[in-house]
N, C-alpha and C positions, 0 to 999 in steps of 0.2 A: 080118385084123384091120381094121375099118372105122375110118375117121377122120372125125371131126365137125367141121364148121365151126368156127373159134375166135371166141370172144366177145372184142369189142373192148375197150380198157381203159376207156372211159367207160360203155360198156354193162354192164361187169362191176360196177364202183363202183357204179353208179346202181342195179343190181340187188341188190347187199348192203345198200345203205341203204335201199331200198325194202322189203325183207324183213328188217327190223332185228329182229324177234323171231319170225320164220318157221323153225321146224326141220323142216317137211316139205317134201318135194320133193326135187329133185335140184340140183347144182351141177356144172358142168362144171369140168375142169381150170383152163381160161382163167379163168373167174370168180374160182375161188379164188385163183390165182397174181396176178392182176392186182390182187385186194384186197390180199392180202398184201404185195405191193411198194408198194402206195400207203400202207398203213398204217405199213410199216417207214420209208419216206422222211418221212413226216410226223412220227412218233415220233422219227426221227433229227434232224429240224429243231427239234423241241421240246426235246430234250435240248441241242442245240447253244445254243437261247436261254437254257434254264436255265445252262448253263455262263457264258454272257457275263454273265448277271444276277449269278450268284455271284461272279464277278471284279470287278464293280463295287459290291459291298456290303460293309460292313465284318463284319456278322454275318448267317450265313445265316438265312433264315427257318424258323421252326419248324413253321408252318403248311403240311402238305403240299399244300394247295388253291392254293398261291401259285407251285407249280412246273407249268410248261405239260405237262411230260412225263407227270406224274401224271394230269392231267385227260385228256389224250389217251389214256393206256392205260385210263382208267375207260370214256369213250365209245366206245372201240373194242373192249374186250373181248367185249361181248355180240354184235355182228355178226360178230367174228371166230369166236366159238364158234359162232354159227348156220350160218355159210358152211362150216365145218369139219365139221359134222353133216350138212349137205347133202351136202358132197363125198363124205363116207363112204357116204351113201345112194346116190349116184352110182356107187361101186364095188360096190356089193350089199350093204354092211355096215350094221349098225344103228349109230346115233348113240352108244351107250353104248361103242362101241370108244374114244371120246375118252378115257375113264379110263385107258385104256393108258398116257397121259403120267405117270401116278401111280408107275409102276414107273421107279426111278431109272434113268437112262442109256441102258437098252435102250428103254423105253417112247416117248419121244420120236422115237427113230429108227424105230422100227415105224410110229409115225403118219406119220411123213415119207414112208416107203415107201408107205403107203396112200394119200397124197395125190399122189404121183407116177403111181400106177397107172392106167391107162387107164380110161375110163367102160364101164360095161356096155352094149353096142350095143343090147340090146332093153330092152322095158317090164320093170320090176320092180316089188315092192309099193310103192316110194316114188314112183312116177311114169314118165314117158318121159324118155328122153335129149333132150338139146339138139340140134336138127338145125341150124337157120341162124337167124341173128339174128331174134329176137323170136317165133318159131314153135316149136312142140312138135308131135310127132307124136301122133297117135291120143289116147285119153282113158285118164286114169288113175283106176282104181277107181270108173268111171261118174261122175265129177267133170266138170263143164262148163268149157269155156274162159273166163275172165271178160272175154276181150276179143270174143267173139262176141256180147256185148250190143250192141257197136257196129256190128254188121252191119246193124241196123234203118236206120242213117243212110242205107245206099245206096237203100232204098226208101222214104224219107221223103217225096218227092214224088210217089209213085206213087198213081194213083187207085184206091181198093179197087173190087172187083166187086160186083155188087147181092147176092150171097149173103153177102159178108163185112158189107155195110152192114146187112142185115137180121140177123144173128146178133149184130152188137153193139147194134142196137135192142132185141132180145130180152133181151140181157144187162143192159140199162140198165134195163128195165121191170123185169125180175125182182129186180134189185138194188133199185129204188125200192119195190118192193112189200114185200120182206122187210126192208129196213132202216129206210126212212122212214115207211111207213104203218103197219108194225107197231109203232113207237116211239111212235105218237099215241096 
């Protein structure tokens, strides 16, 4: 069994937040568990704030939006669902396995076991496993790495060779003929 480098807490929380609505791809165990820990701590703090608020009021508010714990639950439900689906992908399962929680008593326990299982060491249909901070290995389904677009910045101040300059001039000339002159 191969072990994979662990994602740190800040990187994990940042990853979940930036992938708020993304259910494709994979999430390593560390990303999932750091997010769950952070979410539960924030939820616990908001419940504590609600209890303190209720202790200092005569009548409890009837509007559920006045309770911070309700708002925290609303805001964190979707990213928690998405990271759970990506974690299922990381273990080689479909995201539809999330619905197993609907089976009383046993379903949440089975999902917990799935979340604890190690990542699949090789590529699967959902992508490549997390290798080290910020890097993924290989390509998944022929998709490109979005960070590769920044590689051009390494060559920003390089002088182009004569062939490249001529090719660019030819492209501009052709573009001008087809788009500008034909429109007149």
